[in-house]
N, C-alpha and C positions, 0 to 999 in steps of 0.2 A: 485523482489525476496525476498523477508525481508524474515526473517521463523515468522509462526504464531503458532510455533504446535512443538514438539520434537518430531513422529513420525521417523523420520528419527535416525541412532544409533549417538551416542554424535561424535566418532573420527568423522566421515562427516560430522559432524556441523563445526565443528572445521573448518576444513578444508575448507570447504565450507566458515563459517565468515572471516577468512583469504584469501579465492579467490575475496572474494566477496571488501571486503576492498583493496586489492591491486587495482581490476579495475575501484575502486573511483577514484583512483588517475589516471584515463586512460583517455585516448582522445576521447573516446565515453560518457564516463558522459560528461567530463569540454566541448563538443561542443556540445553533442544530449539532456541527461536527463538535465546535470543544465538549460539548455533555459526552460525544459519544468515546471523543479519547482518551479522554478520563479514562470511561466507564469499561473498555479495552485497554487500554499500557498500564491503568493502576494496577493491570491480576497480572502484569509480569515480573517473573523473578528468577534470581540466577545470573547467567550469565547467558548476555541477550543479543539478538538481531534481530535487528530492524531492517527489513527491506525497502527498497525508494523511498528512502527519507524524504526526499523531495528540500523542501524550504524548511525541515526542521521544527515542522509543529508539535509536534507529538512529541519532540525532549522536554518538553518541562512537563509533562504529567506524568512521568517517570517515579515512582514511589521510594526511597533510600534505604530505606528501611527493609524492603525484599529484593532489590535487584543487586547485585553485584556491580556490575558494568554494562553500558551496552556500545557493541559494532557495527558500526548505522552502515548502510551503500548508498553510493546513488552516482547516478552514470554524468548526471547531466551538468556542468563546469556552470552555468547561470544560478540552478537550484544551490548546487554544492555553497556557492558564497555568501546565499541565507543563512544554510543551513549549519554551515559553519560561525556564524557569528552566533545562531542557535545556544547551537550548544556551548559558547562558553560562559552561560545563565541555569544550562542545566543542574537541576539536584541531585544530578546521576553522573559517571565519567560516560563521557560519549567520542569515541576513535568513529572518522571520517575516512570511508575508505572508497574511493572511485571504481566501479564494480556492478558489471550488471546483472541480473539476477540468471541469469543463465549458464552460468559462469563464475560462480560466488568463491573465490580466493579462500578456504580453509576449510578445513581437515574435519571429514569423517566424523558426525556426533560428538560436534562440537560446542553446540549452544545448550543452553536449559528450555528454551524459549526464543520464538518467533514470530515478530512483531510486523504486520504489513497489512495499512491502511491506503486504498484507492489506487492503487500501483496495477493491480494485471488486469486491469484495465487497456492498459497503453505494452503492455510484453509484447515484443514481438513472436517468446514460444509460450506460450501459460504453463506446457504444460512438462517441458523444460525447466524452466521456470519453479515449480513448482517441486518437479522432482531434486531440481538441485537444495532447494532447500527445506525436503526431507532428507536431503544425503546429509547436511549439517546439522539437524539434527538429533539431539540425540537418543533411543526409544525410550520410549513415552513420555519425551518433550509435548511440550504444551506451541500450538500454532492460534493466533490470537490473527482475529481481519477485520477487517469492513472492507464492504468492495457494494459496487451498484453492479446489476448483472441484466439480464434479460427476463423482458416484461413475461411475465405467462399469462396475461392476455394474450390474443394468437393476433389481434389486430390495431397492438401497443408494440409486440415484438414487430411486426411486419411495418413499423413505420422508427424503430429503430433501426432495420435492415437498410430502411432507404439516410437513413441522413447522418449516417454513421463514416460511410467517404467524407462528409465534410467535416465532423468534429474529426477524424484523424487527420484532418490537414492544417485543421483552424486550434483543437485543443492536443496536443503531444501525443496521436496517434488514440488519442483515449476511443475504442469502442465500445460504443452503446449498449451492444449489442449478446456481449461475450454472456457464455454460461459456467461461468464459474464453479457455482458448486460441484458441475462434473466435473468440472476438471480437478478437481480436490481430491477426488472422490479415485480420481482416473491414475492422479500420483502417486497413489496408498497410503494417502493416511487415513486413521483411523479415529472410532469414536466422533465420526462427526456430530455436533449439534448445530442447529440454525436458530438468529431468529429474526424475523422478517421489519423491518425497520419500518416507522412513516416515512413516508415518501417526499421528497422538498417539491418535487413535481413527479404524474406519474408516467414520467419515458425515466426516468431516474432510480428502479425503486434500487431501495441500499438493504442489507442485507448483513448480519455480526455473523461472522464462520468461527467455532471452536473446534481443532481437532486434536489427537494425535499423533506421534510418528510414528 
């Protein structure tokens, strides 16, 4: 649930960032999310783009044996302050740029790999953002994602629709009802592989998305 936009009022953004950082020290992150981050980020290789780095929790998971360096983007200033601190202790070189995923400041076909974890719930224009990611990814380059997505059960999906206006306001524009896998397909990614994960709660099903540019 990293912030990729600034549509939420600034005081609520700051509250969300503080809350997210506290959650980063909690049990769910340590026992559930951290192993997932290691599993996904550990597959990255070459010149890597991390989109929506948030407070930098992924940085410690990059393998210096395979990763040349990491270019990371994040738009929100309060998230960047935490990310910059974590970048200093990362095992690989991390350069942070304040940028929006819908307008990435990189050349076409520049990166070998793109990492994106818990970001596309909050992007203003998910299709445009994924198209930008595909633009800067080399042909055949690897996309590594973890996202929470729309529930497959109809009643749960309807409940997600009902609570999404509240989560958007309080949780950094977080949409609990997005069909992100479908958007990845629409953006033109190929060889898409999915792994459905045991959710933290039924209203937040998680999926690993692996694809090629």
